[in-house]
N, C-alpha and C positions, 0 to 999 in steps of 0.2 A: 313636419309637413306630409309624415306617413297618415295623421292622425285627421288633416285634412282631406284629404285623399279618403280617410275611409269613411267621411260623412259623407262627402260627398256619394261615394260611391254607396251610401245605406239610403239618399235623397234618391238617386236612383233607382234599387232598387224600391224603395218604395213608391215609388210612381207606375214602377213596372207591375208591381199587385196589383194596383188600382186600378192598370188598367187590365188585367187579366179575369181581378171580380169583375169590370163593370163588360166584361165582355160577355161573362157565364152564367149573367140576367137574365138573359133573354132581352126581346123587342117588347120597349118600354111606349106602355100607353103613350099618346097625344098629350093629356094630362099628368104625366109623370115629365115628360116632356119642361113643357110647362114651366112644371117645376123646379127644376130643373136649373132648366136655363134663369129663371124669376132668382134660384139660389147663387150660380154665376155671375147674377150682373151683381146681386147685391155684395157679393164678394170683394167684386171688379171695384163695386162704389166704394166702400169701407175702404178696402187699399189705397182706392183716391185721395179722397176723405182726409188718410192716415198721414200721406205725401205730401198734400198741394200746401201744408201750412210751413211746410219744411222749409230749407232756404238752400237754394240749390249754388253750389260752387263751380266754378267755372274754370277748368282747365285746358292751358293750349298743351300739347305733347305732339315732340316731333317724330315724321312717318315718313319713315325713309320705305316700307314696305309695303303692303297692299294692306289697308283695315277697313276694308268696304263691311266689317259683319261690326264693325264699332261699337251698331245702333242693339243687336242684341249682347254685347259683352258687358254694354253699360247698362244693359237692363238689370242686369245679370249683379252689377255690381252694386245698386243702386237699393237693390231689396239688402244688402248685406249693413252697407252706409246705414238704411232705415234702422234695419235692426238694433241694430249697434251706436250709428253715431250721432242717427234723431237727422242727418243731411242727405242733400242727393248732390249731384254731380253732371253734370254735363260735359264732355270733351271735345275737343277739336285734336285734330291730329294734320298740324302744318311742312309740305315738303321742306328738307334742308335748305331748296333753291331759295321759297319764296319765304325763308324763317326768321329773317331778321327785319324785312319790309315790314311781314304780317304782325310778327310782334311787336315791335313798337309802334304802329299806329293802334294797336290795344293796345295797349299801357299805357297810351295816351285818356284812356279812355277807365270808364268801370268795366268794360266788354269780358276781360281777364281775370281771376283771383290769384292762379297758382300757375305758375307753369314753369317750365326747364329753360334755364338760363344757357345760352348756346353762342357764340359766332360770337359774342359781344362781351368784354371783360364785365369781369365782375363790378369791379373800380367804374365801368361807364356809367354804367348803369346807377350805382347809385348817385354816380357825379349829375347825370340827369331827374334826381332825383323819383326815381320807377320805380325804388324797392322801397317794403316797410321792414324798419329794422325789429329785429326776431328774438330780442335776448330774454326778453321778459317773457316768452312764448315757451321759449328756453329753459330757462332758470327754471321754468314751475311744472315741466312735461315730467312724465315719471321716467320708473327704471329703465323700463322698454325701451323706449326713445334715446333716453343717454345712453345706454351700452351702446347702441349699432356704431356708433363713432369714435375713436380715440381724440383725446386732447389736443395733438396734431393735425388732424382729419376736423372738427369743428375751426380750430383757431385759423385755420388754411380757407375760411372764406366770410373769414373779417376784413373791414374794411376802415381801417385807422380806430382798430379795437372793437368796433361794432359789428355783431352779428348778424348779413343781410339774407343769408340764403344757406341752404344744407347741402352738403358733398352726395354723390349719388355713389351705389355700387357697380366699380367698373376698374380697370387696371391703373391706379394711381401713377404708376411707377413701368416705366419702358426697358425691356432691355435692346442691347445695338446689335444686330446678327449680321452675318451674311445667310442669307434664304438660294439654295444650291438644286439641281437639277440631278436627283438621285439616278437614276442613268446613269449619267457624264461620269456621276460619282462613283459609283460601281466600276462600271467601264474602264474605267483609267486610276481604278486604285485609291483612290485619296484618301490620304489620310487625314479624317477631321479633325481628326484630335492633335494635329498638328498647327489649326488655324487658332490666332490666339490675337492675331494683333494684325495694320492692315499694311503691316512689311510680310508678313508671312500669308497672307492672303494673295499677295502678288504672286510668290511662288506658286500659285497655285491657276490662277489665273493665264501664268506667261504657260503653263501645262499644258491647260485648256486648249491657249489661242494656238500651239503649237498642234494639238490634234484634231480639232475642231478652227481652223479658218473659214470656216464658214458662216461661224456665226456670232455672235458678242460674248466676247467672254464676260461684262461684265454688263448690266442695263440697270435704266434708272429705278428707283421705287416706284414710283408714278406719275407720269406724266414727263414732266421735263426738272422735275424734283428729283436728283439722285440720291438722297438721304433725306428723313424729316427730322433734322437733327442730329448732333449727335454729342459732343462733349459740354457743350454750352447752353447757359443756361442763360435764357432771355427776362427772366423775372413777372412774363404775363405777356412781355414784348415781343411777337416774332418778329419783326422787322430785326431784331436781332442790334437797336441802336445802344447798345453797352449793354453788356452780357457779364456773368463768372461762368470762369472756368474752372476745369478741374470737377467736374459734373457738380457743379453748384458747391464745392467744398471750399474756395478761393468767396476770402467779404471783399475783393474789391473789384469794382468796377473797373471792364476795362474793354475797347476797341476793339472787335469782334476778327478783323483782319490782322492786326497784330495781336493776337494772341498765339504763343505754342502749339492751341491741338490743333486750330485753323492753320494755319502753315506745315503742319505735317501732317491731314486731312490732304491739304490742293496741290500738297508736293507730290501726294501718290498718286493725288485721282490722275494729275497732267501729265506723269510718267504715264501712264496706263495708257491715257486718249492718244497719248503722241505716240505709241506703239499699237495703236488699232485696236483693245483689249475693249475700251468703252467705247460704245456705239455713236457714232459721226453725228447724228442729228439727236441726241438727249434733247436740245434745248424746244426743238418744233414737236417730240415725244406727246403719242395720244393719248398709248397704251400703259395698263400697272405691270409692274416688274412679274408681277407672280401670270399674267397672262404671255407675257413676251418668252417665258424661261419653260411655261407650260407647252406653250403652241414650237417648240425649238428654236425659236431665235437668238436667246440668250441661255447662259450658264447660272451667272445668279444675280441678286441683286442686293443692294445694303438697305433693314428695315429695322426699324424701329419696333419692339412686338412686345408684346404683356405675356404669360408666360402662356397664352392659345399655342395647339400642337399646329403645326405647319401642315398647308392642303398636300395631299397625296398627292405626293408625284417630287414633292419637295425635302429638301436634310435643312434643319437648321442648327448653324452653331455659331455661339455666342464668345463677340468680340469684347463689347463691356458690358459688365451685371446691369443687374436692373439698378433705377435709380432716376429721381424723383423732381421732377422741375418747382419753383418757386410757385407755379398758377394751378399746379396738377389737382389740386382738390377744386380748385372755384375754378377748369374748366369747363365743369359739367356739373353744373349743379340746378337745389328748387329754392323756388322761392315765392313772396307771395307779392302783389302790387302795391305799392302806395296809393292807389286809388282804389282798391277792393272797398265795397259798403260792407264784407263778411268778414273782417279777420279773424275771426274768432273759429268761424264756422273752416272758415281756409286754413286755418292752424292745425284744426281735427283732421279734415284729410286728409292733410301732409303730415301728420302719427299715426293714419287709416293705411297709407302708402308707405311707410316705411316702417310695420311694426307688427301688422295684420297679413297672417300669410294667405289669408282667403281673399282679400280685395288684392297682393299683389299678384297671387298665383291667374287671377283672372286679367287683370289690366294690363299683364306683360305676355301671358300665354296663351288668351282666350277661353271659351269651353274645352273642356273634355272632352272629349271622340271626337269634336268635329272640328278641332282647332287642332289638336295633337289629343296620343294617346298615350300611356303610363308604362315602362314597360318594367321588366321585374325589378330589375336592379333601382329602382325608383327614378332616370333618368327619364324625360319623355322626348319621343318622336315625331312627326308629321305622321298625319292617316295615311294610309295608302295612297299613292298616285300627286300627293300633295307632297312641293317644300317649299322652301322659302318665298321662292320669288312665287307661287300659285295657289299657297295657304291665301284664306280671307281674312287671315287675323297674322300680320305679320312678327310679332311681336317677339319672343321665342327668341329668334335669331337677332334681334337689337336690347335685347337684356342689357346692355350697356347704357340706354339713352334712359333707363327707368329709373325709381328711385333705389329701390332695392331688392336687386335680383335674385340676393342671398336665402329669402326667403320663399323660392321655388324651387321647381326640379329643373337642375339642366335638359338641353340638348343633350341625348343618347353620344353624337358626335363628340360636345367636348371631355364625355366620360362621369360616370352618376358624382365623383365627389368635385367638381368642377370649381363650383365656387368657394368650398372648404381654400380648397389650393389657391386660390386669389388674393382672397382675403388676407392667406399666410402669405404669401406671393407679394402684398402691398405693405405687411408689416415687417419684412427683412431688406425691402427694400430703402436703399441709401437716402437722403430727402437732401434736398438743396436745404440750404442756408440762409434761404430767400425766401423758405415756404409762409405764404402768407402776404408778404408782399405786396404793393399794388403802387406802382409808381405812380404820379399825378405831372403827368409832362406841361398843366396848365402854362406853367411862369417861362417852359424856354418850347410853344407853340409851334413858332416859324422856325425853328431850330431843327427842332424835332420831324417834319414834312419834309423840310428839305432834305433832310438823315435820310432819311424813305425809299425818295426819290435816287440816290444814291447806290444802298444797300441795295434795291431791285433793279439797277442797271447789270450790276458785277456780283452779287450773290448765288445765284443760278448755275452763269457760269466760269465763276472759282471750281464750286463746288462738284461739278463737272468733271472738271478738268482740259476745260474749253478750251482755254484762256492760261498763259503764263503765268502762273503768282510772284514773281519775284520781277516782275516787269509791273502785272494788273496791278496787284496786292499796293504800292508804292502809289502808283495813281489814283486809287479807287478813295484812300488813306489821305491822301494831299484832300482829294474833294471831300473826302468828306469834315476835315478840318477846314474846309472853305463853306462848307453849309454851316457851319455850328456847334459838330458834335463834342469837341470837347465842354462846354455850357454842357449842354445833355446828360453826359456822361458824371460833371461833377453836381449835378440837380437830384443824378439820378443817386449817386453815392453818400450825398447829404441823408437823403430820405431811407436810404437803407439804411445809414450809421443809427439813424435815429428812432428807426423799425427796430431795430438790432439791442441795440441799449434797452430800449423796453422790453422786449422778451424777458 
């Protein structure tokens, strides 16, 4: 990366020297100017001729921040792609709210070649015939590409043994933590090292509630969601119709509501809710946990996190060490449309995004000195007066959605060694036994849909403690059985057994 940055610095220096020399030559005659303009026109024409016969690959990317400077960044990327790979790229940024609808429309034609696979299970894309199989391309790829991911990470994006996408660099695993107000922790002298379970957390919550009855001791992680999962793995099914308990280390598919993990969790939250420790209107909440705590409305919230540091004003205490759910690698990845007319060129773009530091840095961070500046420690910051919300190319804070941010310098706020630490974090995490498993619900479509309706009715209310688990869980289980959950679990177990036997 330092070599890349030095290269750009050299280019910028050369441009600056050229400008100085031009200024020192005095005023040009009209003839000089005409000759110069003719030369520039010829250069532009030559460049156009060189690229006009190159294939343009259409790339669809997720856009959460402002990417209004994307055309300028794309132009820089295309200079490199033309020189090194003989292709061009046309980038379209799509908001998360429009992502599923817009990309599904694009996949019905040849409007997109390469895209982020997001919000839709990988198995659904495959079942719909929307993705190109990548085995031949991957098998013939160079060592630079193959060295990016481990065998587990590559296998995590296979469906029925066939490779359909390539995962991207982000936290594959999550720790499950409690995020607390630093000010209150210090005020009450709370020993955070004593918090290592829900039960020990409860002792702290009662202490905070007694000292600060004007705030909630615990608030939800996000809107009505008490926490984004816990120790159960839905194996890509976020409605949790049949799960593996014990951080995915069990191979037995169970009804979530009947697992010891879920019963322990809900017994604690219901007690806290009854005693006024948990926000009473959790199910209608519209704010995030960090907003509520930092705005003085709450003391803490449960959170699934990566290795990222907590926001200023918060303290993070781990309760459950890092583990990766079965669909972790496939939850966000990159693939090639089955309708592409340019599969070879699309794979070239994939290789460039995953292995070329120049391409990756432009794609993620934008243009140096315009969208970011380089610090002495090799990290980057936004130019003075700009931040993630105001910079006209906001990829640096959205690194987790791009193919391989490990090729780029991290934001200073995350630390100069952030990506090295992220890679180590992923390697040290416990991985679910269902890694790479994709459930096909086609044989139980009606039962599965009916069970989702029951889960939607009870899951959030049980998780936040708003209802009594001792009476509500039996009722929910009865409704799930009437909806056919046993049939769904049997189908999921049969498929999982076959998957594990074939590993």
